[in-house]
C-alpha positions as CSV (number, residue, x, y, z in Angstrom):
1,X,-37.3,266.0,33.6
2,X,-37.1,264.1,30.3
3,X,-34.2,264.4,27.9
4,X,-36.4,266.1,25.3
5,X,-37.6,268.6,27.9
6,X,-34.0,269.3,29.0
7,X,-32.8,269.8,25.4
8,X,-35.7,272.2,24.8
9,X,-34.8,274.1,28.0
10,X,-31.1,274.4,27.0
11,X,-32.1,275.6,23.6
12,X,-34.3,278.3,25.0
13,X,-31.5,279.4,27.3
14,X,-29.0,279.4,24.5
15,X,-31.3,281.6,22.4
16,X,-32.1,284.1,25.1
17,X,-29.1,283.8,27.5
18,X,-27.2,286.7,26.2
19,X,-30.3,288.9,26.2
20,X,-31.1,288.0,29.8
21,X,-27.5,288.6,30.8
22,X,-27.6,292.1,29.3
23,X,-31.1,293.0,30.6
24,X,-30.2,291.8,34.2
25,X,-27.0,293.7,34.1
26,X,-28.8,296.9,33.0
27,X,-31.3,296.6,35.8
28,X,-28.6,295.8,38.4
29,X,-26.0,298.4,37.4
30,X,-27.7,301.4,35.9
31,X,-27.4,304.3,38.4
32,X,-25.0,302.4,40.7
33,X,-21.7,302.9,39.1
34,X,-19.9,306.3,39.4
35,X,-17.4,307.2,36.7
36,X,-13.7,307.8,37.2
37,X,-12.1,311.1,36.5
38,X,-10.5,309.9,33.2
39,X,-10.5,307.0,30.9
40,X,-7.8,304.3,31.2
41,X,-6.7,301.8,28.6
42,X,-8.1,298.4,29.5
43,X,-6.6,295.0,28.7
44,X,-7.4,292.9,25.7
45,X,-10.2,290.3,26.2
46,X,-11.3,287.2,24.4
47,X,-15.0,287.2,25.4
48,X,-17.8,289.6,26.1
49,X,-18.5,288.3,29.7
50,X,-14.8,288.9,30.6
51,X,-14.9,292.4,29.1
52,X,-18.2,293.2,30.8
53,X,-16.8,292.1,34.2
54,X,-13.8,294.5,33.7
55,X,-16.1,297.3,32.6
56,X,-18.2,297.0,35.8
57,X,-15.1,298.1,37.8
58,X,-13.8,300.4,35.1
59,X,-16.8,301.9,33.4
60,X,-14.9,304.6,31.4
61,X,-12.1,302.3,30.2
62,X,-10.9,302.6,26.6
63,X,-10.5,299.4,24.6
64,X,-6.9,298.5,24.0
65,X,-5.2,300.5,21.2
66,X,-8.1,303.0,21.0
67,X,-8.3,306.8,21.6
68,X,-4.7,307.8,21.0
69,X,-5.4,311.3,19.7
70,X,-1.7,311.6,18.7
71,X,-2.1,308.9,16.1
72,X,-1.6,309.9,12.5
73,X,-3.1,307.8,9.7
74,X,-0.7,306.0,7.4
75,X,-0.9,306.1,3.6
76,X,-2.0,302.4,3.7
77,X,-4.9,303.2,6.1
78,X,-5.7,306.9,5.6
79,X,-9.1,306.8,7.4
80,X,-9.2,306.4,11.2
81,X,-11.6,303.7,12.4
82,X,-14.4,304.7,14.8
83,X,-15.9,301.9,16.8
84,X,-19.6,302.3,17.8
85,X,-21.0,300.0,20.5
86,X,-24.5,298.6,20.7
87,X,-27.5,299.0,23.1
88,X,-26.7,298.3,26.8
89,X,-23.0,298.0,25.9
90,X,-20.1,300.4,26.1
91,X,-16.9,301.1,24.1
92,X,-14.8,298.8,26.3
93,X,-16.9,295.7,26.7
94,X,-18.0,295.8,23.0
95,X,-14.5,296.3,21.5
96,X,-11.9,294.9,23.9
97,X,-11.1,292.2,21.4
98,X,-11.3,293.9,17.9
99,X,-9.8,297.2,18.8
100,X,-6.3,295.9,19.5
101,X,-6.3,293.9,16.4
102,X,-7.1,296.9,14.3
103,X,-4.4,298.9,16.0
104,X,-1.9,296.1,15.3
105,X,-2.8,296.3,11.6
106,X,-1.8,299.9,11.5
107,X,-5.1,301.7,12.0
108,X,-5.8,304.7,14.1
109,X,-8.6,303.4,16.3
110,X,-11.2,305.4,18.2
111,X,-14.2,304.4,20.3
112,X,-16.8,306.5,22.0
113,X,-19.5,306.0,24.6
114,X,-22.9,307.4,23.7
115,X,-26.6,307.3,24.7
116,X,-26.0,307.0,28.4
117,X,-25.1,308.9,31.5
118,X,-21.4,309.7,31.7
119,X,-19.5,307.2,33.9
120,X,-22.0,304.5,33.8
121,X,-21.3,301.0,32.4
122,X,-24.7,300.8,30.6
123,X,-24.7,303.0,27.4
124,X,-26.6,303.1,24.1
125,X,-30.1,303.4,25.6
126,X,-30.9,307.0,24.7
127,X,-32.9,308.5,21.8
128,X,-31.1,307.4,18.6
129,X,-31.1,310.8,16.8
130,X,-29.5,312.4,19.9
131,X,-26.9,309.6,20.0
132,X,-26.2,310.2,16.3
133,X,-25.5,313.8,17.2
134,X,-22.9,312.6,19.8
135,X,-21.3,310.5,17.0
136,X,-21.2,313.5,14.7
137,X,-19.3,315.5,17.4
138,X,-17.0,312.7,18.1
139,X,-16.1,312.1,14.4
140,X,-15.4,315.8,14.0
141,X,-13.1,315.5,17.0
142,X,-11.3,312.5,15.5
143,X,-10.9,314.2,12.1
144,X,-9.6,317.4,13.7
145,X,-7.0,315.6,15.8
146,X,-5.8,313.2,13.0
147,X,-6.1,315.5,10.0
148,X,-8.1,312.9,8.2
149,X,-10.6,313.9,5.6
150,X,-13.0,311.0,6.5
151,X,-13.3,308.0,8.8
152,X,-14.5,304.5,8.5
153,X,-17.0,303.2,11.1
154,X,-17.4,299.7,12.5
155,X,-20.5,299.3,14.6
156,X,-22.3,296.6,16.5
157,X,-26.1,296.1,16.7
158,X,-27.6,299.6,17.2
159,X,-24.0,300.9,16.6
160,X,-24.2,299.5,13.1
161,X,-27.6,301.1,12.4
162,X,-27.4,304.4,14.2
163,X,-24.5,305.8,12.1
164,X,-26.9,305.7,9.1
165,X,-28.9,308.4,10.8
166,X,-25.7,310.4,11.1
167,X,-24.9,309.7,7.4
168,X,-28.4,310.5,6.1
169,X,-29.4,313.4,8.3
170,X,-26.4,315.0,10.0
171,X,-23.8,315.5,7.3
172,X,-22.0,312.2,7.8
173,X,-22.2,311.2,4.1
174,X,-19.2,313.5,3.4
175,X,-17.2,312.2,6.3
176,X,-17.7,308.4,6.2
177,X,-16.0,306.1,3.7
178,X,-17.1,302.7,4.8
179,X,-19.7,301.6,7.4
180,X,-19.1,298.0,8.6
181,X,-22.1,296.9,10.5
182,X,-22.1,293.7,12.7
183,X,-25.5,292.2,13.4
184,X,-27.0,295.7,12.9
185,X,-30.7,296.4,13.6
186,X,-31.0,297.9,10.2
187,X,-34.6,296.6,9.6
188,X,-35.4,296.4,13.3
189,X,-35.9,293.3,15.4
190,X,-38.8,291.2,16.7
191,X,-36.7,289.9,19.7
192,X,-38.8,286.7,19.3
193,X,-41.9,288.7,20.1
194,X,-40.5,290.6,23.0
195,X,-40.3,293.7,20.9
196,X,-44.0,293.8,20.4
197,X,-44.5,293.3,24.1
198,X,-42.2,296.2,24.7
199,X,-44.3,298.4,22.4
200,X,-47.5,297.5,24.3
201,X,-46.0,297.8,27.7
202,X,-43.0,300.1,27.4
203,X,-42.4,300.4,31.1
204,X,-41.0,296.8,31.2
205,X,-37.9,297.8,29.2
206,X,-36.9,300.6,31.5
207,X,-35.6,304.0,30.4
208,X,-34.5,302.8,26.9
209,X,-35.8,305.0,24.1
210,X,-33.4,303.3,21.7
211,X,-35.0,299.9,22.4
212,X,-38.4,300.9,21.2
213,X,-36.9,302.8,18.2
214,X,-35.3,299.5,17.1
215,X,-38.5,297.5,17.0
216,X,-39.3,296.4,13.4
217,X,-41.6,298.8,11.6
218,X,-41.1,301.6,14.2
219,X,-41.7,305.1,13.0
220,X,-38.0,305.8,13.4
221,X,-37.0,302.9,11.2
222,X,-39.6,303.6,8.6
223,X,-38.2,307.1,8.2
224,X,-34.5,305.9,8.3
225,X,-35.1,303.2,5.7
226,X,-37.2,305.3,3.3
227,X,-35.8,305.1,-0.2
228,X,-33.3,302.3,0.8
229,X,-31.7,304.3,3.6
230,X,-28.3,304.6,2.1
231,X,-26.1,307.2,0.4
232,X,-24.2,306.5,-2.8
233,X,-20.9,308.0,-1.5
234,X,-20.6,305.5,1.4
235,X,-19.8,301.8,1.2
236,X,-21.9,299.5,3.4
237,X,-20.8,296.1,4.6
238,X,-23.3,294.2,6.7
239,X,-22.3,291.1,8.5
240,X,-24.9,288.8,10.2
241,X,-24.9,285.4,12.0
242,X,-27.7,282.8,11.6
243,X,-27.5,282.3,15.3
244,X,-28.5,285.8,16.2
245,X,-31.0,285.9,19.0
246,X,-31.3,289.7,19.3
247,X,-31.5,290.9,15.7
248,X,-34.3,288.6,14.5
249,X,-34.6,287.4,11.9
250,X,-30.9,287.6,11.2
251,X,-31.5,289.0,7.7
252,X,-32.8,292.1,9.4
253,X,-29.2,293.1,9.6
254,X,-29.1,293.5,5.8
255,X,-29.7,296.5,3.6
256,X,-31.3,296.4,0.1
257,X,-28.8,295.3,-2.5
258,X,-26.9,297.9,-4.4
259,X,-23.6,298.7,-6.0
260,X,-22.3,300.1,-2.7
261,X,-23.9,297.5,-0.4
262,X,-22.5,294.1,0.6
263,X,-24.5,291.7,2.8
264,X,-22.6,288.7,4.3
265,X,-23.5,285.9,6.7
266,X,-20.7,284.5,8.9
267,X,-21.8,280.9,8.3
268,X,-21.4,281.3,4.5
269,X,-17.7,281.4,5.3
270,X,-17.6,279.2,8.4
271,X,-20.6,276.9,8.3
272,X,-20.1,275.3,11.7
273,X,-19.6,278.6,13.6
274,X,-22.4,279.1,16.1
275,X,-21.4,282.6,17.2
276,X,-24.4,284.7,18.3
277,X,-25.2,288.4,18.6
278,X,-23.0,289.6,21.5
279,X,-20.2,287.2,20.8
280,X,-19.6,288.3,17.2
281,X,-17.3,291.2,18.1
282,X,-15.0,288.6,19.7
283,X,-15.2,286.2,16.8
284,X,-11.9,285.8,14.9
285,X,-13.4,284.9,11.5
286,X,-15.7,288.0,11.8
287,X,-12.6,290.1,12.6
288,X,-11.1,289.0,9.3
289,X,-14.3,290.0,7.5
290,X,-14.1,293.4,9.1
291,X,-10.5,293.7,8.0
292,X,-11.5,292.7,4.5
293,X,-14.2,295.3,4.4
294,X,-11.8,298.0,5.6
295,X,-9.1,297.0,3.1
296,X,-10.7,295.0,0.3
297,X,-7.5,295.2,-1.8
298,X,-5.8,292.9,0.7
299,X,-8.8,290.7,1.6
300,X,-8.2,287.1,2.6
301,X,-10.6,284.2,3.6
302,X,-11.3,284.0,7.3
303,X,-9.6,281.1,9.1
304,X,-12.4,279.0,10.6
């Protein structure tokens, strides 16, 4: 094998490695893992692979610091933060890094599983409007327990886009202050052409209604994005990475500009940062951007 060929092969693996990891995990694990009777707090993690490995053995685990329903919001942070995972992920493996950091900063933090069978490690594959209904019920539960009049949402991938259906169609506009979306599939994704293949041969993606709904220009996304797809009472902060191999092109994470919309790219703050789609929820500069979005009065530059 020539050096050029080897470099090309490594490049392709780098672009699609995370996607393959998740797809293979979904095939291998869906239907094999039984849930435990109750959720347990899991340890903090520094990477998605480490968190995923823990979630395989503990599929109903809570991320650290999350889901303390006795938490009462402070005057400094009056809105609880609800963390919404992405497709083929779950509340623990998506948020085992960021959740504890938010808790340490004084936030009441909550995270749900949605769009999958209870007790299975693979979540976020179900019909998106149905998943948005699960989010609505969960937000109502959080608000009732904490006494808060609204929440902020931090979502990853589908979890950054799906809450807009809740906001637009299920009454969420009155209950959400800020939506922080990390590498969201707001405008859909081409998946480097694999999305179109999935549209033509939907059987290859398995039982994943949400996958097809996230293909660029799907009927679902056309309806969601009609008229800009936002509501004036909600702040939207969208954070993308140029090295995203799932939400492609990376600008598909953005929403049309407006007075309540902020679109950011990680590399505009940290030019040499090569964090990709799955890794962004474990990226420390991104964590600072999330904190800035939740508390803009105390924003500070991320440490690269």
